[in-house]
C-alpha positions in Angstrom: -23.3 7.4 1.3 -21.9 4.6 3.1 -19.0 2.8 1.3 -19.2 -0.7 0.3 -17.2 -1.6 -2.6 -13.7 -0.1 -2.5 -12.2 -0.5 -5.8 -8.0 -0.3 -4.9 -5.2 0.7 -7.4 -1.2 0.4 -6.4 1.5 1.0 -9.0 4.1 2.7 -6.8 6.2 -0.4 -5.8 10.1 1.1 -7.3 13.2 -0.2 -8.5 13.5 -4.0 -8.4 10.1 -4.3 -6.5 7.9 -2.7 -9.2 4.4 -3.8 -9.4 1.4 -3.5 -10.2 -2.1 -3.7 -7.8 -6.1 -4.0 -8.3 -8.1 -5.3 -5.6 -11.9 -4.9 -5.0 -12.2 -4.4 -0.6 -16.2 -5.2 0.7 -16.7 -2.9 3.6 -18.5 -5.4 6.0 -18.9 -4.5 9.8 -15.7 -2.6 10.3 -13.7 -4.9 8.7 -12.3 -5.0 4.9 -12.9 -8.4 3.3 -10.5 -8.5 0.1 -12.7 -10.1 -2.9 -10.2 -10.4 -5.7 -6.8 -9.2 -6.3 -4.3 -9.4 -8.9 -0.5 -8.1 -8.9 1.3 -8.2 -11.2 5.2 -7.6 -11.1 7.8 -5.7 -13.0 8.5 -2.1 -14.4 6.1 -2.1 -16.9 3.0 -3.8 -14.9 1.5 -0.2 -13.5 1.6 1.3 -16.5 -0.6 -1.8 -17.5 -2.9 -1.1 -14.1 -6.2 -0.1 -15.7 -6.5 -4.0 -17.1 -5.5 -5.1 -13.8 -8.9 -3.1 -12.4 -11.4 -4.9 -15.1 -10.0 -7.9 -14.3 -10.7 -7.7 -10.2 -14.0 -6.0 -11.3 -15.5 -8.7 -13.2 -14.4 -11.3 -11.1 -15.7 -9.0 -8.0 -19.1 -8.8 -10.3 -18.8 -5.1 -10.4 -18.3 -2.9 -13.6 -21.1 -0.7 -15.9 -22.4 -4.1 -17.1 -23.8 -5.3 -13.9 -25.4 -2.2 -12.7 -22.5 -3.1 -9.3 -19.9 -0.3 -9.2 -17.9 0.5 -6.4 -18.6 3.4 -4.3 -15.3 4.6 -3.7 -11.8 4.5 -5.6 -8.9 4.1 -3.4 -5.3 4.9 -4.8 -1.9 4.6 -3.6 -0.4 8.4 -3.7 3.9 6.9 -2.9 6.0 7.5 -2.0 7.1 5.3 -4.9 7.7 5.2 -8.7 6.4 8.4 -10.4 5.7 6.4 -13.7 3.8 4.0 -11.2 2.0 6.5 -9.3 1.5 8.5 -12.6 -0.8 4.8 -14.4 -2.7 4.1 -12.0 -3.9 7.9 -10.3 -4.9 8.4 -13.7 -6.6 5.1 -14.1 -8.6 5.9 -10.3 -9.7 9.0 -11.6 -10.8 7.7 -14.6 -12.8 4.6 -12.9 -14.2 6.9 -10.4 -15.4 9.5 -13.0 -17.1 6.5 -15.0 -18.5 4.7 -12.1 -19.7 8.8 -10.3 -17.6 7.8 -6.9 -14.9 9.6 -4.9 -11.5 8.9 -5.4 -9.2 9.1 -2.2 -5.3 9.3 -2.3 -3.8 7.0 0.7 0.3 6.5 1.2 1.3 2.8 1.9 1.2 3.7 5.7 -1.7 5.7 5.9 -3.5 2.6 4.4 -1.7 0.2 7.1 -1.7 2.9 10.1 -4.7 0.9 12.2 -3.0 -2.0 11.8 0.7 0.0 12.9 -1.2 1.6 15.6 -3.1 -1.4 16.7 0.4 -3.9 17.5 1.6 -0.4 18.9 -1.1 -0.5 21.4 -0.3 -4.0 21.8 3.5 -3.3 22.2 4.3 -0.1 25.0 8.1 -0.6 24.7 8.2 0.7 21.0 9.0 3.6 20.0 6.5 3.8 17.0 6.8 2.4 13.7 8.1 3.3 10.0 7.1 1.9 6.6 10.4 1.7 4.3 9.4 1.0 0.7 11.9 1.0 -2.3 13.4 3.3 -4.2 16.6 3.0 -6.5 19.8 3.9 -6.2 20.4 2.8 -3.3 17.3 4.5 -1.9 14.8 3.6 0.0 11.4 5.2 1.6 11.2 5.7 5.3 7.6 6.9 6.2 6.5 7.5 9.6 3.6 9.2 11.3 4.9 12.6 10.6 6.7 12.2 7.6 8.0 11.1 4.4 11.5 10.5 3.2 14.1 9.2 0.9 16.5 7.6 2.6 20.7 6.9 1.1 20.9 3.0 2.7 24.2 4.0 3.2 24.0 6.9 5.5 21.0 5.1 7.4 21.3 6.0 11.1 19.2 4.0 13.2 16.7 6.0 15.4 17.5 5.1 18.9 15.2 2.6 21.2 13.1 -0.3 19.5 10.7 0.1 16.5 7.7 -1.5 14.4 9.2 -1.8 10.9 6.9 -2.8 8.1 7.1 -2.3 4.3 8.9 -4.5 1.5 12.3 -2.6 2.1 12.8 -3.1 5.6 15.7 -5.2 5.7 17.5 -3.3 4.1 18.2 -0.8 6.7 19.4 -1.4 10.5 18.2 -0.8 13.7 19.0 -1.2 17.1 16.1 -3.2 18.0 13.2 -3.8 15.7 9.8 -5.4 15.9 9.3 -6.1 11.9 5.3 -6.7 10.5 5.8 -8.6 7.4 3.2 -7.9 5.0 2.5 -8.2 1.1 0.0 -6.4 -1.0 -2.3 -9.7 -0.4 -1.6 -10.6 3.2 0.0 -9.3 6.2 1.6 -11.9 8.5 3.0 -11.9 12.3 5.0 -9.7 13.8 8.9 -10.7 14.7 11.1 -9.5 16.6 14.6 -9.3 15.5 17.8 -8.1 17.6 
């Protein structure tokens, strides 16, 4: 079966960045088109992610009432808030079961990998990429192509060389030389060099 309609859920953001996000994404040729997306900020937002999902499904004209169901439910599985992850994974499983479609879990970096890898091709001087997202208690999550780890901001030692850095908390860490790719749940902006 060809996947054309994807329901995306994310309750992973932690700390001050806590939020819930749901989006309906249409696959057109080799591109992804966001039809509708809703983001609600706050530490309790992820617990209401089922309401966000229902809202974007209605806005896209998808759902049991219309007979148009998602072909796939994708859910961000971390790193992030335990409560938000648990809520969004449960809602994703429920929607997938109801729609009769598969569910797939991805990390934020896995979702961004095609964009990040494309930028690395454009800038061969870069050593690699990192996605840095907020955690709690003076920590951030650092995800690269090999691993995910929680890092104490006070104990951070920047890697050598130039790096492409994306994520909601990239400004929390210092680097010798970095290129930042700013993005939000709804869009991404241009690559910027910071020295």
